[in-house]
ZALUM-966175 format. One record per residue (C-alpha): residue in three letters; chain; residue number from 1; x, y, z. Coordinates in Angstrom, 3 decimals, always signed. Example, Ala and Ser with C-alpha at 12.3 -4.5 7.8 and 13.67 -1.06 7.14 Angstrom:
# ZALUM-966175
@type = ALA&mol = A&seq = 1&u = +12.300&v = -4.500&w = +7.800 $
@type = SER&mol = A&seq = 2&u = +13.670&v = -1.060&w = +7.140 $
***
This chain:
# ZALUM-966175
@type = UNK&mol = A&seq = 1&u = -14.069&v = -28.244&w = +31.213 $
@type = UNK&mol = A&seq = 2&u = -17.313&v = -26.926&w = +33.126 $
@type = UNK&mol = A&seq = 3&u = -20.146&v = -25.334&w = +31.416 $
@type = UNK&mol = A&seq = 4&u = -23.789&v = -24.250&w = +31.871 $
@type = UNK&mol = A&seq = 5&u = -26.216&v = -26.654&w = +30.218 $
@type = UNK&mol = A&seq = 6&u = -29.538&v = -25.404&w = +31.726 $
@type = UNK&mol = A&seq = 7&u = -30.936&v = -22.269&w = +33.214 $
@type = UNK&mol = A&seq = 8&u = -33.930&v = -23.544&w = +35.681 $
@type = UNK&mol = A&seq = 9&u = -35.527&v = -20.457&w = +37.496 $
@type = UNK&mol = A&seq = 10&u = -33.250&v = -19.855&w = +40.485 $
@type = UNK&mol = A&seq = 11&u = -30.909&v = -22.954&w = +39.721 $
@type = UNK&mol = A&seq = 12&u = -28.136&v = -23.204&w = +37.154 $
@type = UNK&mol = A&seq = 13&u = -27.094&v = -26.619&w = +35.863 $
@type = UNK&mol = A&seq = 14&u = -23.603&v = -27.259&w = +35.090 $
@type = UNK&mol = A&seq = 15&u = -21.999&v = -29.988&w = +33.369 $
@type = UNK&mol = A&seq = 16&u = -18.547&v = -31.085&w = +34.315 $
@type = UNK&mol = A&seq = 17&u = -15.506&v = -32.663&w = +32.916 $
@type = UNK&mol = A&seq = 18&u = -16.624&v = -36.181&w = +34.430 $
@type = UNK&mol = A&seq = 19&u = -20.136&v = -36.203&w = +32.863 $
@type = UNK&mol = A&seq = 20&u = -21.982&v = -35.135&w = +35.997 $
@type = UNK&mol = A&seq = 21&u = -24.542&v = -32.415&w = +36.349 $
@type = UNK&mol = A&seq = 22&u = -23.870&v = -29.982&w = +39.176 $
@type = UNK&mol = A&seq = 23&u = -26.564&v = -27.348&w = +40.606 $
@type = UNK&mol = A&seq = 24&u = -25.779&v = -23.813&w = +41.692 $
@type = UNK&mol = A&seq = 25&u = -27.913&v = -20.797&w = +42.726 $
@type = UNK&mol = A&seq = 26&u = -28.335&v = -18.061&w = +40.308 $
@type = UNK&mol = A&seq = 27&u = -26.972&v = -15.718&w = +42.663 $
@type = UNK&mol = A&seq = 28&u = -23.561&v = -17.648&w = +43.010 $
@type = UNK&mol = A&seq = 29&u = -23.241&v = -17.094&w = +39.182 $
@type = UNK&mol = A&seq = 30&u = -21.160&v = -13.464&w = +38.843 $
@type = UNK&mol = A&seq = 31&u = -22.280&v = -12.725&w = +35.183 $
@type = UNK&mol = A&seq = 32&u = -25.309&v = -12.815&w = +32.804 $
@type = UNK&mol = A&seq = 33&u = -25.522&v = -16.524&w = +32.488 $
@type = UNK&mol = A&seq = 34&u = -26.375&v = -18.091&w = +28.971 $
@type = UNK&mol = A&seq = 35&u = -26.457&v = -21.829&w = +28.173 $
@type = UNK&mol = A&seq = 36&u = -23.340&v = -22.773&w = +26.666 $
@type = UNK&mol = A&seq = 37&u = -21.171&v = -20.470&w = +28.490 $
@type = UNK&mol = A&seq = 38&u = -17.960&v = -22.078&w = +29.844 $
@type = UNK&mol = A&seq = 39&u = -17.148&v = -21.303&w = +33.646 $
@type = UNK&mol = A&seq = 40&u = -15.081&v = -21.875&w = +36.352 $
@type = UNK&mol = A&seq = 41&u = -16.408&v = -22.929&w = +39.832 $
@type = UNK&mol = A&seq = 42&u = -14.592&v = -21.793&w = +43.069 $
@type = UNK&mol = A&seq = 43&u = -15.583&v = -22.960&w = +46.414 $
@type = UNK&mol = A&seq = 44&u = -14.620&v = -21.829&w = +50.171 $
@type = UNK&mol = A&seq = 45&u = -16.303&v = -22.654&w = +53.322 $
@type = UNK&mol = A&seq = 46&u = -19.421&v = -23.487&w = +51.660 $
@type = UNK&mol = A&seq = 47&u = -19.490&v = -20.339&w = +49.350 $
@type = UNK&mol = A&seq = 48&u = -19.745&v = -20.751&w = +45.572 $
@type = UNK&mol = A&seq = 49&u = -18.564&v = -18.252&w = +43.127 $
@type = UNK&mol = A&seq = 50&u = -19.123&v = -19.152&w = +39.455 $
@type = UNK&mol = A&seq = 51&u = -17.215&v = -16.844&w = +36.899 $
@type = UNK&mol = A&seq = 52&u = -17.354&v = -17.229&w = +32.966 $
@type = UNK&mol = A&seq = 53&u = -14.236&v = -18.461&w = +31.883 $
@type = UNK&mol = A&seq = 54&u = -12.349&v = -16.062&w = +29.519 $
@type = UNK&mol = A&seq = 55&u = -11.159&v = -17.228&w = +26.042 $
@type = UNK&mol = A&seq = 56&u = -7.371&v = -16.086&w = +25.479 $
@type = UNK&mol = A&seq = 57&u = -6.708&v = -13.174&w = +23.607 $
@type = UNK&mol = A&seq = 58&u = -3.027&v = -13.091&w = +23.401 $
@type = UNK&mol = A&seq = 59&u = -2.713&v = -15.404&w = +20.349 $
@type = UNK&mol = A&seq = 60&u = -5.395&v = -13.215&w = +18.529 $
@type = UNK&mol = A&seq = 61&u = -3.397&v = -9.930&w = +19.448 $
@type = UNK&mol = A&seq = 62&u = -0.400&v = -11.320&w = +18.400 $
@type = UNK&mol = A&seq = 63&u = -1.903&v = -12.463&w = +15.217 $
@type = UNK&mol = A&seq = 64&u = -3.446&v = -8.926&w = +14.460 $
@type = UNK&mol = A&seq = 65&u = -0.034&v = -7.351&w = +15.474 $
@type = UNK&mol = A&seq = 66&u = +2.027&v = -9.548&w = +13.080 $
@type = UNK&mol = A&seq = 67&u = -0.346&v = -8.881&w = +10.188 $
@type = UNK&mol = A&seq = 68&u = -0.067&v = -5.413&w = +10.655 $
@type = UNK&mol = A&seq = 69&u = +3.512&v = -5.452&w = +11.020 $
@type = UNK&mol = A&seq = 70&u = +3.703&v = -7.669&w = +7.703 $
@type = UNK&mol = A&seq = 71&u = +1.216&v = -5.462&w = +6.018 $
@type = UNK&mol = A&seq = 72&u = +3.127&v = -2.092&w = +7.234 $
@type = UNK&mol = A&seq = 73&u = +6.446&v = -3.576&w = +6.056 $
@type = UNK&mol = A&seq = 74&u = +5.065&v = -4.560&w = +2.589 $
@type = UNK&mol = A&seq = 75&u = +3.896&v = -0.821&w = +2.463 $
@type = UNK&mol = A&seq = 76&u = +6.952&v = +0.795&w = +3.381 $
@type = UNK&mol = A&seq = 77&u = +8.724&v = -1.319&w = +0.614 $
@type = UNK&mol = A&seq = 78&u = +6.698&v = +0.085&w = -1.838 $
@type = UNK&mol = A&seq = 79&u = +6.859&v = +3.692&w = -0.845 $
@type = UNK&mol = A&seq = 80&u = +10.728&v = +3.459&w = -0.839 $
@type = UNK&mol = A&seq = 81&u = +10.761&v = +2.038&w = -4.407 $
@type = UNK&mol = A&seq = 82&u = +8.290&v = +4.877&w = -5.475 $
@type = UNK&mol = A&seq = 83&u = +10.447&v = +7.351&w = -3.910 $
@type = UNK&mol = A&seq = 84&u = +13.472&v = +5.831&w = -6.138 $
@type = UNK&mol = A&seq = 85&u = +11.530&v = +5.683&w = -9.235 $
@type = UNK&mol = A&seq = 86&u = +10.507&v = +9.447&w = -8.968 $
@type = UNK&mol = A&seq = 87&u = +13.721&v = +10.411&w = -8.321 $
@type = UNK&mol = A&seq = 88&u = +15.261&v = +8.669&w = -11.220 $
@type = UNK&mol = A&seq = 89&u = +12.492&v = +10.040&w = -13.593 $
@type = UNK&mol = A&seq = 90&u = +13.584&v = +13.681&w = -12.416 $
@type = UNK&mol = A&seq = 91&u = +17.438&v = +12.735&w = -13.036 $
@type = UNK&mol = A&seq = 92&u = +16.276&v = +11.110&w = -16.423 $
@type = UNK&mol = A&seq = 93&u = +14.753&v = +14.463&w = -17.812 $
@type = UNK&mol = A&seq = 94&u = +18.593&v = +15.857&w = -17.745 $
@type = UNK&mol = A&seq = 95&u = +19.891&v = +12.970&w = -19.697 $
@type = UNK&mol = A&seq = 96&u = +19.584&v = +12.842&w = -23.532 $
@type = UNK&mol = A&seq = 97&u = +15.946&v = +12.355&w = -24.831 $
@type = UNK&mol = A&seq = 98&u = +16.776&v = +12.098&w = -28.383 $
@type = UNK&mol = A&seq = 99&u = +20.158&v = +11.977&w = -30.223 $
@type = UNK&mol = A&seq = 100&u = +20.367&v = +13.768&w = -33.483 $
@type = UNK&mol = A&seq = 101&u = +23.112&v = +13.192&w = -36.267 $
@type = UNK&mol = A&seq = 102&u = +22.886&v = +15.286&w = -39.291 $
@type = UNK&mol = A&seq = 103&u = +25.689&v = +15.672&w = -41.945 $
@type = UNK&mol = A&seq = 104&u = +28.179&v = +14.198&w = -39.695 $
@type = UNK&mol = A&seq = 105&u = +27.411&v = +16.479&w = -36.677 $
@type = UNK&mol = A&seq = 106&u = +25.546&v = +14.936&w = -33.882 $
@type = UNK&mol = A&seq = 107&u = +23.926&v = +16.415&w = -30.946 $
@type = UNK&mol = A&seq = 108&u = +21.426&v = +15.497&w = -28.044 $
@type = UNK&mol = A&seq = 109&u = +18.444&v = +17.067&w = -26.554 $
@type = UNK&mol = A&seq = 110&u = +17.222&v = +16.576&w = -23.006 $
@type = UNK&mol = A&seq = 111&u = +13.801&v = +17.064&w = -21.693 $
@type = UNK&mol = A&seq = 112&u = +14.550&v = +20.043&w = -19.680 $
@type = UNK&mol = A&seq = 113&u = +16.063&v = +22.938&w = -21.961 $
@type = UNK&mol = A&seq = 114&u = +17.222&v = +22.875&w = -25.464 $
@type = UNK&mol = A&seq = 115&u = +17.294&v = +25.343&w = -28.195 $
@type = UNK&mol = A&seq = 116&u = +16.907&v = +28.224&w = -25.893 $
@type = UNK&mol = A&seq = 117&u = +13.852&v = +27.133&w = -24.663 $
@type = UNK&mol = A&seq = 118&u = +12.200&v = +25.112&w = -21.811 $
@type = UNK&mol = A&seq = 119&u = +10.988&v = +21.705&w = -22.582 $
@type = UNK&mol = A&seq = 120&u = +8.125&v = +19.725&w = -21.546 $
@type = UNK&mol = A&seq = 121&u = +10.302&v = +17.705&w = -18.938 $
@type = UNK&mol = A&seq = 122&u = +9.662&v = +20.570&w = -16.565 $
@type = UNK&mol = A&seq = 123&u = +6.209&v = +19.517&w = -16.165 $
@type = UNK&mol = A&seq = 124&u = +7.454&v = +15.902&w = -14.923 $
@type = UNK&mol = A&seq = 125&u = +9.935&v = +17.386&w = -12.326 $
@type = UNK&mol = A&seq = 126&u = +7.381&v = +19.629&w = -11.099 $
@type = UNK&mol = A&seq = 127&u = +4.930&v = +16.843&w = -10.857 $
@type = UNK&mol = A&seq = 128&u = +7.389&v = +14.298&w = -9.218 $
@type = UNK&mol = A&seq = 129&u = +8.863&v = +16.933&w = -6.720 $
@type = UNK&mol = A&seq = 130&u = +5.094&v = +17.742&w = -5.721 $
@type = UNK&mol = A&seq = 131&u = +4.586&v = +14.106&w = -5.646 $
@type = UNK&mol = A&seq = 132&u = +7.392&v = +13.357&w = -3.394 $
@type = UNK&mol = A&seq = 133&u = +5.964&v = +15.972&w = -1.015 $
@type = UNK&mol = A&seq = 134&u = +2.592&v = +14.602&w = -0.760 $
@type = UNK&mol = A&seq = 135&u = +4.197&v = +10.792&w = -0.423 $
@type = UNK&mol = A&seq = 136&u = +5.734&v = +11.970&w = +2.594 $
@type = UNK&mol = A&seq = 137&u = +2.516&v = +13.310&w = +3.975 $
@type = UNK&mol = A&seq = 138&u = +0.972&v = +10.003&w = +2.964 $
@type = UNK&mol = A&seq = 139&u = -1.377&v = +11.318&w = +0.430 $
@type = UNK&mol = A&seq = 140&u = -1.553&v = +8.098&w = -1.473 $
@type = UNK&mol = A&seq = 141&u = -4.512&v = +8.956&w = -3.763 $
@type = UNK&mol = A&seq = 142&u = -3.009&v = +12.436&w = -4.609 $
@type = UNK&mol = A&seq = 143&u = +0.319&v = +10.631&w = -5.531 $
@type = UNK&mol = A&seq = 144&u = -1.247&v = +8.334&w = -7.907 $
@type = UNK&mol = A&seq = 145&u = -3.168&v = +10.780&w = -9.757 $
@type = UNK&mol = A&seq = 146&u = +0.006&v = +12.854&w = -10.390 $
@type = UNK&mol = A&seq = 147&u = +1.858&v = +9.970&w = -11.270 $
@type = UNK&mol = A&seq = 148&u = -0.790&v = +9.219&w = -14.048 $
@type = UNK&mol = A&seq = 149&u = -0.557&v = +12.702&w = -15.213 $
@type = UNK&mol = A&seq = 150&u = +2.908&v = +12.135&w = -16.383 $
@type = UNK&mol = A&seq = 151&u = +2.141&v = +9.539&w = -18.955 $
@type = UNK&mol = A&seq = 152&u = -0.016&v = +11.772&w = -21.267 $
@type = UNK&mol = A&seq = 153&u = +2.974&v = +14.236&w = -20.878 $
@type = UNK&mol = A&seq = 154&u = +5.538&v = +11.793&w = -22.356 $
@type = UNK&mol = A&seq = 155&u = +3.271&v = +10.458&w = -24.957 $
@type = UNK&mol = A&seq = 156&u = +2.474&v = +13.795&w = -25.994 $
@type = UNK&mol = A&seq = 157&u = +6.305&v = +14.759&w = -26.446 $
@type = UNK&mol = A&seq = 158&u = +6.926&v = +11.609&w = -28.257 $
@type = UNK&mol = A&seq = 159&u = +3.896&v = +12.225&w = -30.555 $
@type = UNK&mol = A&seq = 160&u = +5.048&v = +15.600&w = -31.196 $
@type = UNK&mol = A&seq = 161&u = +8.412&v = +14.541&w = -32.055 $
@type = UNK&mol = A&seq = 162&u = +7.267&v = +11.933&w = -34.485 $
@type = UNK&mol = A&seq = 163&u = +5.364&v = +14.558&w = -36.240 $
@type = UNK&mol = A&seq = 164&u = +8.535&v = +16.837&w = -36.720 $
@type = UNK&mol = A&seq = 165&u = +10.818&v = +14.030&w = -37.656 $
@type = UNK&mol = A&seq = 166&u = +8.479&v = +12.316&w = -39.985 $
@type = UNK&mol = A&seq = 167&u = +8.385&v = +15.599&w = -42.007 $
@type = UNK&mol = A&seq = 168&u = +12.135&v = +14.697&w = -42.949 $
@type = UNK&mol = A&seq = 169&u = +10.944&v = +11.524&w = -44.428 $
@type = UNK&mol = A&seq = 170&u = +14.485&v = +9.643&w = -43.765 $
@type = UNK&mol = A&seq = 171&u = +15.118&v = +9.592&w = -40.376 $
@type = UNK&mol = A&seq = 172&u = +13.213&v = +6.774&w = -38.034 $
@type = UNK&mol = A&seq = 173&u = +12.099&v = +8.171&w = -34.618 $
@type = UNK&mol = A&seq = 174&u = +13.125&v = +5.052&w = -32.946 $
@type = UNK&mol = A&seq = 175&u = +16.494&v = +5.331&w = -33.762 $
@type = UNK&mol = A&seq = 176&u = +16.824&v = +8.817&w = -32.231 $
@type = UNK&mol = A&seq = 177&u = +15.651&v = +7.580&w = -28.632 $
@type = UNK&mol = A&seq = 178&u = +18.499&v = +8.574&w = -26.111 $
@type = UNK&mol = A&seq = 179&u = +18.927&v = +6.743&w = -22.624 $
@type = UNK&mol = A&seq = 180&u = +17.386&v = +9.501&w = -20.949 $
@type = UNK&mol = A&seq = 181&u = +14.123&v = +8.398&w = -22.803 $
@type = UNK&mol = A&seq = 182&u = +14.481&v = +4.747&w = -21.718 $
@type = UNK&mol = A&seq = 183&u = +15.224&v = +5.440&w = -18.433 $
@type = UNK&mol = A&seq = 184&u = +12.510&v = +8.252&w = -18.184 $
@type = UNK&mol = A&seq = 185&u = +9.972&v = +5.839&w = -19.547 $
@type = UNK&mol = A&seq = 186&u = +10.700&v = +2.910&w = -17.358 $
@type = UNK&mol = A&seq = 187&u = +10.945&v = +5.052&w = -14.261 $
@type = UNK&mol = A&seq = 188&u = +7.347&v = +6.751&w = -15.092 $
@type = UNK&mol = A&seq = 189&u = +5.933&v = +3.449&w = -15.689 $
@type = UNK&mol = A&seq = 190&u = +7.507&v = +2.010&w = -12.579 $
@type = UNK&mol = A&seq = 191&u = +6.179&v = +4.945&w = -10.505 $
@type = UNK&mol = A&seq = 192&u = +2.704&v = +4.669&w = -11.916 $
@type = UNK&mol = A&seq = 193&u = +2.581&v = +0.899&w = -10.882 $
@type = UNK&mol = A&seq = 194&u = +3.745&v = +1.552&w = -7.597 $
@type = UNK&mol = A&seq = 195&u = +1.785&v = +4.600&w = -6.864 $
@type = UNK&mol = A&seq = 196&u = -1.564&v = +2.457&w = -7.573 $
@type = UNK&mol = A&seq = 197&u = -0.387&v = -0.407&w = -5.555 $
@type = UNK&mol = A&seq = 198&u = +0.466&v = +2.095&w = -2.588 $
@type = UNK&mol = A&seq = 199&u = -3.095&v = +3.875&w = -3.238 $
@type = UNK&mol = A&seq = 200&u = -4.854&v = +0.555&w = -2.825 $
@type = UNK&mol = A&seq = 201&u = -3.073&v = -0.626&w = +0.228 $
@type = UNK&mol = A&seq = 202&u = -4.841&v = +1.930&w = +2.749 $
***
């Protein structure tokens, strides 16, 4: 390894691998020299050319490329599972949210349409469809905000149902939850967590 150990006016002093000092002229150095620079010396017919030794960048490039691939792959996995969670939450809205038994008769209420009225689940479906569209355009923050909005909606539904059911006095709300409620709750919580992770990994 040869390096510049001193700049002395018109002279440049080089330290060589064998511990010797070699003097070259400043005009033989084909770059702006500084002490400590590693150099390569070429000689031919009395001519000397000193060039700066470039450090290999291939490894650094490969490391950056590998890190990018790994990070991008992880982000893609989060996005795929987020898509799945949002689609599952849409499907769950059509499953029984509550199952009610009265005088030997039982019936189920879904989260989209019951008793001739459109239920709050339509908002969940609308939000999730919009979030899916925004996710395809990589609007991560917007998707995260939309997913957070779904939680107050389902909480309001449960609260409203508990008020109506508690008026009966003998029915427990928790005994009425249908399979749709559990799937919806799990998928919404999952989508909120994944959307938050996806928004952070920009």
